[in-house]
N, C-alpha and C positions, 0 to 999 in steps of 0.2 A: 635395079634395086639391089642394095647390098644384102649379103647373107644375114638373115635374122639370127639372133642369139638363141641357142637352144636352152629354154628355161626349165627343161625337165618336167617334173610333176609339181611345179610350183603352183600354189593355190592363191586365191584372192586374198585370204587372210595373211599370207606370208609377205605380201607387198607392204611397202610403207604407205603412209597416208597420202602423200602426194601422188603416188602411182595409182592408188585406189580412186582418188578423185578424177584423175585423167581417164581411167578406164570407164568410169561412170559417165563422163562427158562424151567420150567417143561412142559408147553404146547407145546413148540417147539419140545421137545423129543417125547412126546406122539403123536403128529400129524404126525410125521415121520412113526411111527408104523402103523397108519391108512392109510397113503399115500401108503406104500408098502404092505398093506393088510396082515400083519404078524398075523398069528393065533396061531402058535406054539411058545411059549416063552421059549427059551433056551439061554444059554450064546452064543452059536454059531450064532443063528438066530438074536440076538440083537447086536452082536459085530459091524457089519458094520454101523447100525443106530447110535449107540453111538459115533463111531469115526467120522462119517459124521457131526453130529450136534455139537459135541464138537469142531471140527475144524472150523465150521461155526461161532460159538459163541465165540471162543477163551476161552472155558470154561473147567474146570476140569471135566472129564467125570464121571457120576454117576455109581454106581455098577449096574450090569444088573438086579439084584433082586429088587433094588430100582426102576428101571424103570418099572418093572412089577407091583410093588405096585402103582406107579403113574397112570398107565394105568387103573388098576382096580378101583381106586378112581374116575377117570375121567368117566369111564363107569357107575359106580354105581350112579353117580350124573346126569345121563342122558346125558352124553357127554357135560357137561357144565363146564365152567371154575371154578365154585364155588367148585367143588370137589377137586381142586388142591390147595386150600388155606392152607398155612402152619399151622400145629397144634403146635405152639410154647408153648401153655399152658401146654402141656403134658410133656414138657422137664423139666430138673432140674433147680435149682436156680430161682424159680418163685418169690421169695422174693427179692426185690431190695437190693443191697449191699451199696447203697448210703444213707446217712443220710436223714431222712424225711425233715429236715430243708433246706438242700441243694436242694432237689427236689422242695421244695416250692419256693426257690429263683429262680431256673432255670425256673419253670413254669411262675412265675411273669415276668421274663425278656423275655420270649418267645413272649410276646405281642409286645415288642420293635423290635424283630427280624422280626415278621410277619407283616410288614407294607411296604408301597410303597417307603419309604426312603431307604429300602434294605441295612441295615447295614450288615457287614460281621460277620462270626462266631467269628473271633478274637476280634472284637469290643464287642460283647455280652459277650465273656469270660472275657475280662478285666473288664467290668462292674460288672459281677458276682464276680470276684476276689476282687474288691474293696468293695463290700457289705459284703463279708465273712470276709475280713480283719477288717472292721469296727466292725462287730459282735464279732470277736475274741478279739479285744481290750476291748470291753465292757463286754465280758464274758470270761475271761482268763481261767476259770476252765472248760468251756464247748466249747473249741476251735474246730472249724470245719476244715477239710482238704479241701483245694482248689482243685476242680476237674480239670482234664486235659481238653484241648481243644477238644480232641477226645470224652470224656465223654459228654461234653456239646453239641457237635454236634450231637451225637447219640440221646440224649434226644430231641433235637429240630427237628430231622428228623423223629420222630415217627408219625407225622401227614401225611395225604395222599398227594400225589402230587397235586391233584386238589385243595385241601384246601390251601396248601402252595403257589401255583402259583397264586391263586385268591387273596390272601392277599398281596403278594409281587408285583405282576404285574397287578392285576386288573382282574375282572371277564370277561371283554371283551377279554382280551388277552388270557386267558386260553380257553374261548369258541371258539375263532378263531383257536387256536392251535388244539383243539380236534374236531373241527366241521367236520361233514361228508359232503363231496363235491358231494355226489351222487345226490343231488337235484339241479343240475345246470340247468340254463335256456336253453331251447331248442327252436330253431326257425326253420322254414321250408322253408322260402322264404325271399327275400330281402325286405327291408322297413317294415318288421314286427316289428322290434325293432331297435332303434339306441341309442347310448350312447354319452353323452356330458361331457367333463371335460376340465379343464384348468391346466396349469403348467408353472411356470417360467423356462425358458430354461437356462441351465448351460453354457452360452456363452455370451461374450461381443461383441457387434456390433458397427460399426462406421457409420458416415455420409459419403457422397461421397467424402468430402475433408479430411477425416481421423479423424474428431472430434469424440471422444468417445460418444456414445449414451447411452450405458448401457445394461442391460439384458432385452430381450423381453419376453412377455408372448405368449404362444401358446394355442389357443382354438381349440379343435379337435372334430369332429362329425364322429362316425364310425358306419357302418352298422353291426349289430351283426351276421347275417347269413353269409355274405360273407367276413367279416373282412376288407371290403374296406373302406378307408377314404372317406367320403362323402363331407366333407368341412373342411377348416382350416382358421384360422385368426391369423396372426402374427402381434403383435403390442406392443407398450410400455405403453398401457393403462391397468390398473388393471381390472380384471374381473368385468363386469357391464352388465346392461340390453342391452346397445347399442352394446357391444362386442358380446354378445350371439346372438343378432338379426342379426348382420352383418355376423357372422359365419353361421347362418341358411340360410341367403340369398345365400351365397356361396355354401352351401351344397345342397339346394333344386332346384337350377336353373341349366340348362345345362352349361357346362364349356367352351364352345367355345370362348366367348369373354375374359374370364379370362385367358385362356391359351395363347391367343394372347398377352395379356398385360404382362404376365411374360415370354413370348418368350420360351415356352416349347411345344414340338411337340408330346409328348407321349399321347396316348388316356386316357381319364378320363371319363368313361361312367356314373358315379354316378350322379343321380338327382332324384327328386320326393319327394312327401310328405309322411313321415313315419306315420305308425299307432300309434306307441308308442315311446315317447322320454324319456329316463331315464337320470335323472340328480342327482347331489348331493344336499346337503342341504344348499348351499351357498345363500347369501342374494339376489344375482341377479336373482335367480330362484323363490324366495318366494314373490317377489313384485307383486303388483296388476297389473302392466303393463304386466308382463310376462304371468300371468294367463289369462288376457284378450286376449293377442295375441294367446295363446293356443286355447281358445274357438273360436276365429275368424278364425284361420287357419285350425281347424278341427282335430288336433292331440291330443292324450291323453298324459299328462305329469305325470310321475311317479317319486317320490323321493325315492332314495335308502336309507335304514337305515343308521344311523350315524355310520361312521367308519366301514362300511362293503364294503371293496374294491372289493370283489368278485362279487358284484351285477353289477359292471361295468368292468368286466374282460377283455373285448376286448380293451377298451381304455387304461386301466392300462398296458396291455401287449404291446400295441403300444408304450407307453412312454418308456418302458424298451428297446424295440428294437431300438427306435430312439436314446436313449442315448448311447447305446453300439455300434451301427453300424454306425450311421451318425455323431452325434455330436463329438464322440471321436476323429475323425481325422480333425476336423475343427480348424483353428487358433483362439485363444482367448477362448478356452473351459476352464471351471472352473473345477479344479480337487480337490479331497480331499487332506488334508495335507499329508497323508501317501502315496499318489499316485503321488506326484510331487517332483521335485528337490527343494532345499532350496532357489534357486534364481529365481524360476519360478513365473512370474507375469502375470496373465491372461489379465489384462488391457493393459499391454504393448504389449502383443502378439496379441491383437485384430487388425486384418487387413481387415476383411470382412465387407463390407457395408451392410446396411439393404436390399437394392435391390438385391445385389448378393446373400445374404443368402436366401431370399425368393425364388429366381429363382432356386437355388440349392436344396432347401428343396422340392419344388414342383416336380422338376425333379427326386429326389430320391424317393418320394412317388409314383409317377405315373410310373416311369421306373423300379424301383428296388422292393420296398415293394409290390406293386400290382402284381408283377410277381413272388413272392416268395411263395412256398407252405407252407401255414400256417394251413390248416385244417387237421383233422385226416386222411382224405382220400387222402391227397397229392395234393389237388387242390389249385390253386392260387386264390387270391381275384378277379382278372379279370375273371377267368374261372367260378367261382361261381356266380358272378354277371351276366355275359352274359348268362349263362345257365338258371338262374332263370328268367331273363328279357325276354328271348325267349319264356318261358312258360306263362308268365303273363306280357305283355308289360307295361311300366311305362309311364303314360301321363306326358307331360311337363306342368309345372306351368306357369301362366301368369306373366311375369316379373314385370309389373307395379302394378298389384294387390298385389304381394308379397312385393314389396318395400313399398307400402303404408301401409301395415299391420305392417311391421317390423320396419320401420324408425320412430324415434321420431320427434316431431314437435315443432317449435318455432314461435313467432310472430315477424314480421319485417315490416318496413314501405316501401311501394312501392312509389318511388319518381321519379323525372326526370331522374336521372342517373341509374335507375333500383333498385336493392336491394343489400345492403351491409351486409355481414355476415362474421364473422371471419376475418375482414380486407381484404376481397376479394369482388370484384364487379361482379354482375351477371346481364346480360341483353340479350334481344332477341327481334325480331320483334313482337312475340306474347305477350311478356310482355309490350312492348310499346303500343300495341293495347289495352291491359287491362288497362293501365294507361290513355290513351286517352278516354276510355269509362267510367271509374269509378273514375278517378282522384286519387291524392295521398291518400293512406289509408293503414291501417294495414292489412296484409295478413298472412295466415298460410303458413309456409315454412317447408318442410321436406327435410332433407339432410343426407347423409351418411358421418359420420366424418372420415371414412377410405378411402373415395374417394371424394374429394372436387371439382371434375370436373363439376358436375351438382348439381342443387337444383331443388325441385319440389314445385311450387307455386300454391296454391288453388284459383280458381276463383269462388267466391260466386255466380256470375251471371250464369255461365255455369255449376256449380257444377262439375268441372273437375280440374285435376292437369295439370299444364304446366311444361314441362321439360325445364329448363333454363341453358345454359352453362355459365361457368365462362369467363369473358372477357379475362383473361390470361389463356386460356384453356391449352396451352402447359405446363405451370407450374403446374396447379392445377389438371390435369387429373391423377388419381391414387395416388394423394398425400393425406396422412392422416393428420388429424388435429394436431396430435402430431409433425409430421415432419414439418408442416407449422409453428407451434409455435417455434420449434427449429431454423428454418430459420429466423423467425422474430426476435428472441432473438439475433441471431448472427448479424443481420443487425443493431439492436439497439446498441450492443456493439461496432461494427465497427464505427457507426456514432458518438457515444460518444467519441471514441478514436480520431477520426479526429477533433472533436470539441475541444479536449484538446491539439491539435497540437500547439507547441510553436509559429511557424510562423503565424498561424491563430490568436492566441491570441495577438501577438505583433501588427499585422495589425489592429485588432479591437481596441486596446488601442490607436494607433496613430490616427486612424480615429476619435475616440471619442474626443481626445484632440484637433485636428484641428477644429472640429465642435464647440467645446466650445470656441475656440479663435475667430472664425468667428462670433459667437453670441455676443461676448463681444465687438467687434470693430464696429465703424461707425454705431451707432444706427440710423436708418432711421426715417423719419417723419411718424407720424401716418396716414397722408393723402396721403401717397405715392401711385403712380399708376405704373403699370408695364411698362417696356420699351422693350417688346418682339420684337416690330417692328424694333427698332434700333438694337437690337441684331441680328435680321435676316439680316439686311442690312450689318452688319459687318461680317456675316457668322460665328458667334461665335459657336464653337463646331464642325465645319466641318473640319475634318482632311485634311491637305494637301492643304488648300486654304488660301491665304493671304488676309486679310481684306482690303477693299478700304480705302486708307489714304486720309486725308483732303488735298486740294490743289494739287491733283495728276492729271497730264495732260494725257488725252487719245489720244496718237499720232496716233492711228489707224484710227480715224475719223477726227482728226483736230479740234475737238470741245473742248473748255475749260470747263471742268466740275467742275470748282472750286466751292466748296460749303463751306460756313462758317457756322458751327453749334456751337452755343454758348452753353457751358456747363450749363449755367444758364437756357436757354430756351429749353433744350433738352426734358424736360418732356412735354412741350406743343406742340412740333412739331408733325404735323399730315401729314403723307406721303401717306394717302389713295388717290388713283387716280393719283398720281404723276408719271411722266415718262420723260425720256430724249430721244428724237428722233433725228436722223441725217437727217436734211432737205436736 
């Protein structure tokens, strides 16, 4: 056997792709020998191993003596992969058959190939061909032969897989591909770690009257240990501090009231303050408001590394299950171009209202997802949560304390009619008492923009917040600010449409014209006094009553009530105290 080349401290990643594939092939054969504990190496003893591995790899089987040589190299290297590195330098044709000038051209163009623009082999070959043709025109007596695409590809592939992938796809991509997942996060109880993330849902929703609303955003908070969804928020508002705060309120409080609002009867036991909240690096989490809330609430916030999805594996997995199992069968779902018919239009197919979708989603989460075995031991989220909660009971958070921590605040004026905010009026006996005691003044108001049914008004005197309902509570309860804005916009459009009605416009034009005519005729004197008493006497404006006529005889009494009223003296006539009695 020839002396093997000393490869020094060369590692697997330093080899080119062809060498890496060859090492993987060899070690598969050798490990089968170790697996079957073969100690006597003969053609008969190795035949079954060679046939089994070659069938598994779809590979041309090596000679049995070659396999013995591989095993000895592997053993002599301390059973390390390094011993199986191909020794190509000992083979013939070590000198390249390609002209040095062509190699130089290929090496220069390899820089164009190894970048994230990711040109194809054919593109690089055409560029090399053009360079060589130009060289041949300028040097007709030293013409070069254009190499084939296969030759160019072979030269480009000499680099290692890691180096090529890092140049063409980025270091993050190759690191994620080759990352070892053995260091996964391990939790031992509920509320030890929760994960938050947002996603725009691939579905179009409508208003109750069928008007298209658009694609909603979904914010989800999931307990890492039990896989249970602790809280959700479905809205049309892009991710923000208020969105996250409202989702946290839903997650950390008991779900009794919420389940009554959405009319779902399945149990949802999740509640409580988590020890660690894992978020991504979005702007809504980096703000000063959110860090202040974190400190006040008593949880630790951890930001996962950029583009490291595995640090939020639970919530990422939930989104995948949601899309494939729940959304896929909903009307109005958005599909990829290659997964839909040419006439499919998700907007036209949208038939589900926002309220219907929210109810169905909560029903699916609590009735389906929470009862599906997701853990490695075959337990469901409900089983994992309830078992852990029985060992360490979860205290309930105070609703008012949590609301005041999470909700944003604004300044509004307290006046006679209460407080107006978002074109809605809020009032209560307690608020009227505050007004009577302190008078009209600016007050601090906290409100949930995803439920406009109540606001919370701060009393400086008592240092407490007052819960004040909306005067139109039936409309505002459970109504989001976005839905309210959509409703208001629709009312404005309808009002404008009615204002542009032709009959209305014609009536306005005729009334304006008649008023102009009245103003232009019979200009009165500047010292004119009103004749309202005379008008009352004639019952002007009273429908169905005939005015008393001059010189009219009242036959019922036999009294002649003939009264002569001069049109010239009508203005001086004083009828105060006058009456006609039948003696």
